[in-house]
Backbone as CSV, one residue per row, in Angstrom:
resi,resn,N_x,N_y,N_z,CA_x,CA_y,CA_z,C_x,C_y,C_z
1,MET,-3.394,-52.641,-70.932,-4.781,-52.765,-70.559,-5.197,-54.231,-70.577
2,ASP,-6.125,-54.575,-69.699,-6.673,-55.929,-69.667,-7.438,-56.218,-70.944
3,ASP,-7.377,-57.475,-71.405,-8.251,-57.906,-72.480,-9.529,-58.381,-71.809
4,LEU,-10.532,-57.523,-71.779,-11.738,-57.786,-71.008,-12.427,-59.086,-71.403
5,LYS,-12.418,-59.418,-72.696,-13.138,-60.618,-73.132,-12.515,-61.906,-72.597
6,GLU,-11.277,-61.830,-72.113,-10.607,-62.999,-71.545,-10.823,-63.121,-70.032
7,LYS,-11.435,-62.110,-69.430,-11.673,-62.100,-67.982,-12.955,-62.844,-67.650
8,ARG,-13.134,-63.145,-66.369,-14.361,-63.759,-65.863,-15.006,-62.803,-64.868
9,CYS,-16.322,-62.809,-64.822,-17.041,-61.986,-63.856,-16.861,-62.548,-62.449
10,LEU,-16.750,-61.643,-61.495,-16.625,-62.008,-60.089,-17.869,-61.541,-59.345
11,PRO,-18.306,-62.298,-58.334,-19.477,-61.860,-57.567,-19.208,-60.508,-56.907
12,CYS,-20.225,-59.686,-56.861,-20.118,-58.395,-56.178,-20.518,-58.598,-54.729
13,GLU,-19.530,-58.722,-53.878,-19.752,-58.939,-52.451,-20.050,-57.605,-51.774
14,ALA,-20.502,-57.690,-50.531,-20.760,-56.480,-49.752,-19.495,-55.637,-49.708
15,GLY,-19.661,-54.358,-49.844,-18.519,-53.453,-49.786,-17.961,-53.085,-51.151
16,VAL,-18.369,-53.798,-52.221,-17.920,-53.448,-53.569,-18.612,-52.158,-53.976
17,LYS,-17.835,-51.226,-54.447,-18.371,-49.927,-54.849,-18.491,-49.856,-56.367
18,PRO,-19.481,-49.106,-56.873,-19.583,-48.913,-58.320,-18.342,-48.192,-58.852
19,LEU,-18.060,-48.411,-60.117,-16.954,-47.710,-60.763,-17.228,-46.212,-60.780
20,SER,-16.181,-45.432,-60.677,-16.327,-43.979,-60.835,-16.592,-43.686,-62.304
21,ASP,-17.028,-42.490,-62.597,-17.281,-42.094,-63.982,-16.001,-42.231,-64.810
22,GLY,-14.867,-41.838,-64.241,-13.583,-41.940,-64.941,-13.194,-43.380,-65.227
23,GLU,-13.384,-44.258,-64.237,-13.074,-45.679,-64.435,-13.972,-46.285,-65.505
24,ALA,-15.262,-45.938,-65.465,-16.208,-46.451,-66.459,-15.814,-45.988,-67.860
25,ARG,-15.453,-44.732,-68.004,-15.061,-44.212,-69.320,-13.771,-44.876,-69.827
26,GLU,-12.886,-45.219,-68.914,-11.657,-45.914,-69.293,-11.969,-47.307,-69.856
27,PHE,-12.832,-48.051,-69.158,-13.243,-49.369,-69.654,-14.026,-49.240,-70.961
28,LEU,-14.842,-48.205,-71.073,-15.664,-47.988,-72.260,-14.804,-47.869,-73.524
29,GLN,-13.606,-47.340,-73.385,-12.698,-47.193,-74.529,-12.287,-48.542,-75.118
30,GLN,-12.421,-49.614,-74.343,-12.053,-50.944,-74.821,-13.196,-51.636,-75.564
31,LEU,-14.362,-51.000,-75.587,-15.533,-51.576,-76.242,-15.790,-50.892,-77.576
32,LYS,-16.609,-51.543,-78.402,-16.921,-51.012,-79.735,-18.328,-50.418,-79.755
33,GLN,-18.399,-49.108,-79.779,-19.646,-48.362,-79.964,-20.672,-48.553,-78.844
34,TRP,-20.227,-48.867,-77.647,-21.126,-48.881,-76.503,-21.205,-47.455,-75.969
35,GLU,-22.354,-47.118,-75.390,-22.550,-45.783,-74.838,-22.737,-45.872,-73.324
36,LEU,-22.234,-44.886,-72.638,-22.447,-44.757,-71.202,-23.693,-43.901,-71.020
37,VAL,-24.716,-44.477,-70.374,-25.980,-43.779,-70.144,-26.282,-43.860,-68.650
38,GLY,-25.913,-42.821,-67.924,-26.111,-42.834,-66.475,-25.267,-43.915,-65.819
39,THR,-25.928,-44.869,-65.183,-25.230,-45.966,-64.509,-25.322,-47.253,-65.323
40,LYS,-25.467,-47.113,-66.647,-25.586,-48.278,-67.529,-24.720,-48.079,-68.764
41,ILE,-24.385,-49.205,-69.411,-23.797,-49.138,-70.745,-24.796,-49.779,-71.696
42,HIS,-24.834,-49.264,-72.925,-25.886,-49.634,-73.870,-25.327,-49.739,-75.284
43,LYS,-25.868,-50.710,-76.047,-25.541,-50.823,-77.468,-26.696,-51.514,-78.170
44,THR,-26.996,-51.067,-79.388,-28.014,-51.707,-80.222,-27.335,-52.388,-81.396
45,PHE,-27.663,-53.657,-81.594,-27.138,-54.470,-82.685,-28.247,-54.648,-83.723
46,LYS,-27.904,-54.515,-84.996,-28.883,-54.654,-86.079,-28.567,-55.893,-86.910
47,PHE,-29.633,-56.539,-87.409,-29.507,-57.799,-88.131,-30.322,-57.788,-89.417
48,LYS,-30.101,-58.810,-90.235,-30.834,-58.944,-91.499,-32.288,-59.334,-91.284
49,ASN,-32.538,-60.166,-90.267,-33.885,-60.693,-90.085,-34.066,-61.190,-88.646
50,PHE,-35.266,-61.689,-88.378,-35.614,-62.156,-87.040,-34.777,-63.363,-86.623
51,TYR,-34.530,-64.274,-87.536,-33.745,-65.470,-87.228,-32.353,-65.101,-86.716
52,HIS,-31.676,-64.189,-87.410,-30.344,-63.763,-86.978,-30.402,-63.035,-85.632
53,THR,-31.444,-62.232,-85.453,-31.610,-61.532,-84.173,-31.727,-62.533,-83.030
54,MET,-32.585,-63.543,-83.208,-32.806,-64.508,-82.133,-31.587,-65.393,-81.891
55,ALA,-30.838,-65.714,-82.925,-29.604,-66.480,-82.743,-28.634,-65.683,-81.874
56,PHE,-28.547,-64.387,-82.128,-27.674,-63.513,-81.350,-28.153,-63.431,-79.894
57,VAL,-29.463,-63.285,-79.707,-30.028,-63.224,-78.355,-29.709,-64.510,-77.592
58,ASN,-29.833,-65.646,-78.242,-29.523,-66.922,-77.581,-28.043,-67.017,-77.221
59,ALA,-27.185,-66.493,-78.074,-25.752,-66.484,-77.761,-25.470,-65.578,-76.562
60,ILE,-26.152,-64.441,-76.502,-26.010,-63.550,-75.342,-26.471,-64.270,-74.073
61,ALA,-27.568,-64.987,-74.159,-28.078,-65.726,-72.998,-27.048,-66.745,-72.511
62,TYR,-26.377,-67.404,-73.433,-25.348,-68.373,-73.063,-24.199,-67.681,-72.313
63,ILE,-23.717,-66.586,-72.869,-22.628,-65.829,-72.230,-23.061,-65.354,-70.844
64,ALA,-24.264,-64.803,-70.751,-24.759,-64.274,-69.475,-24.837,-65.370,-68.414
65,ASN,-25.292,-66.547,-68.810,-25.365,-67.640,-67.842,-23.987,-68.145,-67.450
66,GLN,-23.056,-68.193,-68.390,-21.686,-68.600,-68.067,-21.049,-67.636,-67.074
67,GLU,-21.311,-66.359,-67.228,-20.708,-65.330,-66.375,-21.550,-65.005,-65.143
68,ASN,-22.777,-65.521,-65.117,-23.722,-65.210,-64.045,-23.887,-63.696,-63.888
69,HIS,-24.002,-63.033,-65.031,-24.197,-61.577,-65.073,-25.084,-61.302,-66.278
70,HIS,-26.281,-60.814,-66.020,-27.326,-60.804,-67.035,-27.714,-59.391,-67.453
71,PRO,-27.810,-59.171,-68.773,-28.183,-57.851,-69.278,-29.697,-57.681,-69.344
72,ASP,-30.116,-56.457,-69.557,-31.490,-56.175,-69.945,-31.479,-56.128,-71.466
73,LEU,-32.422,-56.834,-72.072,-32.496,-56.911,-73.525,-33.827,-56.364,-74.013
74,SER,-33.777,-55.714,-75.160,-34.982,-55.301,-75.867,-34.839,-55.839,-77.283
75,VAL,-35.763,-56.716,-77.675,-35.632,-57.446,-78.931,-36.798,-57.112,-79.854
76,SER,-36.482,-56.842,-81.122,-37.512,-56.679,-82.141,-37.090,-57.476,-83.375
77,TYR,-37.820,-57.321,-84.447,-37.612,-58.138,-85.643,-36.141,-58.199,-86.079
78,ASN,-35.491,-57.050,-86.206,-34.133,-57.048,-86.755,-33.121,-56.282,-85.902
79,GLN,-33.398,-56.197,-84.611,-32.406,-55.569,-83.739,-32.578,-56.020,-82.293
80,CYS,-31.484,-55.858,-81.564,-31.462,-56.199,-80.140,-30.669,-55.120,-79.414
81,SER,-31.304,-54.486,-78.447,-30.615,-53.511,-77.604,-30.185,-54.218,-76.324
82,VAL,-28.926,-53.999,-75.942,-28.341,-54.655,-74.777,-27.923,-53.576,-73.788
83,GLU,-28.283,-53.779,-72.535,-27.947,-52.813,-71.497,-27.403,-53.567,-70.292
84,PHE,-26.270,-53.114,-69.785,-25.667,-53.714,-68.597,-25.556,-52.683,-67.481
85,THR,-25.825,-53.132,-66.274,-25.545,-52.428,-65.028,-25.451,-53.511,-63.956
86,THR,-24.856,-53.217,-62.852,-24.778,-54.192,-61.767,-25.773,-53.774,-60.697
87,HIS,-26.921,-54.436,-60.707,-28.012,-54.064,-59.807,-27.610,-54.149,-58.336
88,ALA,-26.785,-55.132,-57.986,-26.404,-55.345,-56.584,-25.670,-54.147,-55.987
89,ILE,-24.989,-53.369,-56.834,-24.247,-52.210,-56.317,-24.821,-50.891,-56.845
90,GLU,-25.934,-51.007,-57.591,-26.618,-49.834,-58.136,-25.689,-48.956,-58.962
91,GLY,-24.932,-49.593,-59.830,-24.017,-48.862,-60.710,-23.250,-49.831,-61.578
92,LEU,-22.209,-49.335,-62.186,-21.399,-50.147,-63.082,-20.256,-50.835,-62.342
93,SER,-19.996,-52.066,-62.740,-18.843,-52.810,-62.238,-18.032,-53.292,-63.437
94,LYS,-16.867,-53.817,-63.173,-16.044,-54.379,-64.244,-16.782,-55.505,-64.955
95,ASN,-17.660,-56.215,-64.241,-18.437,-57.298,-64.842,-19.236,-56.832,-66.053
96,ASP,-19.794,-55.629,-65.973,-20.582,-55.098,-67.093,-19.722,-54.982,-68.351
97,PHE,-18.512,-54.534,-68.186,-17.609,-54.335,-69.314,-17.045,-55.659,-69.830
98,ILE,-16.838,-56.611,-68.931,-16.388,-57.943,-69.341,-17.438,-58.581,-70.246
99,CYS,-18.693,-58.551,-69.816,-19.760,-59.154,-70.624,-19.955,-58.414,-71.947
100,ALA,-19.869,-57.102,-71.920,-19.989,-56.330,-73.165,-18.868,-56.689,-74.133
101,ALA,-17.661,-56.869,-73.635,-16.525,-57.246,-74.496,-16.731,-58.635,-75.086
102,LYS,-17.303,-59.544,-74.306,-17.583,-60.890,-74.817,-18.637,-60.836,-75.925
103,ILE,-19.615,-59.963,-75.770,-20.638,-59.800,-76.806,-20.033,-59.167,-78.051
104,ASP,-19.152,-58.185,-77.871,-18.449,-57.611,-79.026,-17.655,-58.688,-79.762
105,ALA,-16.995,-59.576,-79.029,-16.216,-60.655,-79.653,-17.149,-61.601,-80.401
106,LEU,-18.313,-61.866,-79.849,-19.303,-62.707,-80.510,-19.725,-62.073,-81.834
107,GLN,-19.928,-60.783,-81.810,-20.320,-60.066,-83.026,-19.256,-60.228,-84.106
108,ASN,-18.002,-60.274,-83.726,-16.910,-60.448,-84.687,-16.893,-61.858,-85.290
109,GLU,-17.381,-62.846,-84.529,-17.375,-64.228,-84.994,-18.549,-64.546,-85.914
110,VAL,-19.626,-63.806,-85.776,-20.853,-64.073,-86.529,-21.100,-62.914,-87.474
111,LYS,-21.398,-63.215,-88.709,-21.727,-62.148,-89.677,-23.103,-61.617,-89.359
112,ILE,-23.141,-60.341,-88.899,-24.435,-59.728,-88.601,-24.595,-58.435,-89.351
């Protein structure tokens, strides 16, 4: 299997199709505690306080800009919910799983 966190996101050009449910579930197995919700993947991260939450959000922003693939975030005092989908194709692409794997790796590097 590919090590998703080592991959780079590719632009979704015309003609790119969303992943099938089976393909999405296969990629999902490489992630830690992400859930498949319709045409999105979702995970909520919990923290000790607001400072740690915002540090994590800023790290996600850095990854998203590097990959040019941006999640939907919901942020509160001690948690951040992250949701990925590929809007251009109205479904999931490998890019969603690549970014989720990079965020999982970030979580391993930072004590949260």
